[in-house]
N, C-alpha and C positions, 0 to 999 in steps of 0.2 A: 101759272105754274108754280109749284112749290120750290122753295130755295133748296138746292142740293148741297148736302154736306158729306164729305168723306172723313170719317173718324178713324184715325190710325192709332190703334191701341192694342197692345198684346196681352193685356189683362182681360180675359174673356168676360168675367163677371162685371167689371167696371165698364167695358165696352157695351155690353148688353144693357145695363142700367142707364148709361148715358144716352145710348141710341133710343131707347124707349121713351125717355124723358123728352128728348128733342122731337121725336115723332109725334108725341102728344101735343107738342106746341107747333105742329103743322110744318115741320121740316121733313124733307126726303133724305134719309140717312143711310149711307152705306158704310160698312165697317171693313177694316183690313188690319191684320195683325203683323204683317211683315213689311219692313221698310222698303225692300227692293221691289216687292210687288206693288206697294202703294205708289212708288215713284212712277211706274208704268201706268197705273190707274189715273193718277193726277193728269198726266200728259195726254192720255187717250180720252178720258171722260170730261175733263175740264170742269170740275165741280165749282160751285160758287164760293165755297169756303172749305178749307182743310183744317181739321183739328189734329195736330201732329205731336205725338209723344216723342221724347228724345231717346229713351232706352228701348230699342226695338231689335228684333232679330233680322238678319239679312243686311240691313243698312240702318244706322241710327238716324234720328230725326235731323241732326245737323247735316249729314250727308245728303239726305233727301231734299232738304231745303236748298242747299247749295246747288244741287243738280237741276232742280225744276224751276228755280226762281226766275231765270232769264226768259223762260218760255211760258210760264204759268202766270197769268195776270190777276188771278183771284186772290182771296184773302188766306193767309196762313196764320193760324193761332197756335202757338206752341203750348202744350199742356205737359208739365213735367213735375216729377217728384223732387227734382234738384232745386234747392233754394239758395243758389250761389250766384253772386253778381256776374262772375265770368261767364257762366252758362247763359244767363239772360242776355248779356251784351253780345256774346257770340251769335246767339239766335237772331238778334236784331241786325247784327252786322251782315249776316247771311241773307237777310231780306225778310225775316218774319215780320208780320204786321203787329203782333202783340203776343203776350205770354201770360199764362196763369200758372200758379204753383199748386200742385196737389197737396192735400185733398182740397177740392174746390166745391163750394156749394152750387148745386144745380142752377139756382136762380141767378147767381153771379155769372156763371158760364153763359146762361141764356141772355142776360143783360149785355155782356161783353160781345156776344155774337151779333145781337141786334145793333149795337153801336157801330161795330165794324161794317156791317152790311149797309148801314145808312150812308156810309162814305163811298160806296161803290158808284161807278158811273151812272148818271141819271138822277143823283140826289140833287136837291135844290141848292141854289146859290146861298152865299153867306152875307149877312148884312155888314156894311162897312161902318166906320165910326159915326156916321151921321144917320144910321138906321136905314140906309138905302140898300136895296138888294143888289149885290155885285156878283157878276159871273166871270169877268175877265179883267186882268190887271197887266200893265206893261211898264217896264223900266228900261229905257235904252233898247238894247237888242234882246232883252229878256221879256217873255210874256208867259202868263199862266192863266189857264181857263178852268174855272170850276164846272162850267157846263159840259165840257168834254173830258174833264179830269186829265188834262195834258199840260205840259210845259215845254217851251222851246227857248233855246239860246241861239240867237241868229236863226239860221235855217235848220238847225239840228234839234230833233226831238230828244228830250231828256227822259231816259228810262227810269221810272219811279215806281216803287211799291205803293200800295194804298196808304200805309202809314207815313211814308216819306212825302207823298203828295199832300196829305193832310197837314203835316208840319210846315212844309214849304208854303202852302196856301195861307196858313195862319200867320206866319212870319211876314209874308208879302202884304197881306191885308193890313198889317200894322206897321208897314215900312216906316222907318225913321223913329220908331218907338221901341223902348227896351221891354222885352217880355221875359219874366223870370221863369225858372223851371216850374215853379208852382203854378204860374199863369198857364203855361203850356200844358202841363199835366191835367189841370182842372178842365181845360177846354177840350183836350184830345181824349182823355181817358176817364174823366170824372173823378179823379183822385188827387189828393194834395201831395206835395213833395215831402218825402220823409227824411231827406238828407242823404239817402243812400241810393235811390233809384238813378241808374245811369242810362236809362233808355233814351232820354232826350239827347244826351251827349253823344251817344252812339249814332243816332240818326243825323245829328248836325254834322258829324264827321263824314258820314256817307254823302250827305247833300253837298258839302264843300267839295269833295272829290268830283262829284258829277257836274258841279257848276264851274269847275276849273279854278276854284279858289285856292290860294296858297295856304296849306294847313298850318304853316309856321307863322304867317302874318296875314290872316284872312281879312279881306276888305268887303266882301259881299255879304257874308253872314258873320258879323263881328261878335266877339266875346267881350262883354263889359264886366270886368272883374267884380265879383261880389254882388252882381245885379242880375245878369242874364244874357240874352242874345238880342242883337239888333240887326234887322235886315236893311241894307243900304238902299237908298232911293237912287243913288247916282253912279255907282261904280259898275256899269253894265255896258260899256262900249268895247 
């Protein structure tokens, strides 16, 4: 079956061109111009991926993302004309998996969609530092499974977006080692750190809250000043 994409865009011409391009690349694309209607469509139809503009009639993209994120487990890619850090961070804080700024080249949009879909449940495991295929990791009462795309702290499942799971898995896979923002962005998004991108910081903040880590003095995902982030092997009791 074709991958189903819901494109939420109120610019009719742009929506038509984008939909046609994605359809030519073997995606099943539905378009919607209003945020309030799109919200109902996401929850009713459960598409594999949503491309969500911010400036929409009815409800803006932020409101839609906030409303559906807890119930929608697919991918949300925000596509916006706003090139401001605060907008990008807010989208990520609300649970978006990635963002692109308009105007975006169709081939870049396609590449980002394919990269996001590869991280959905059913994707293969990731090799560890010795080159062995790893599908599950555990540290004390914390365990994370690449095979099922799930994480548990004790008996409680941790509700993670696609992007949050990818970051947490990558950190856990390199537990005890410092990963810089550049390392993380290169592996997660295929781009280098430009000194301004705050997407990793926003996701780290969300992960700490979900893992019960103290935001003022985190011990499970530590900040190593001037270097990056370190996932602890030991503080999971």
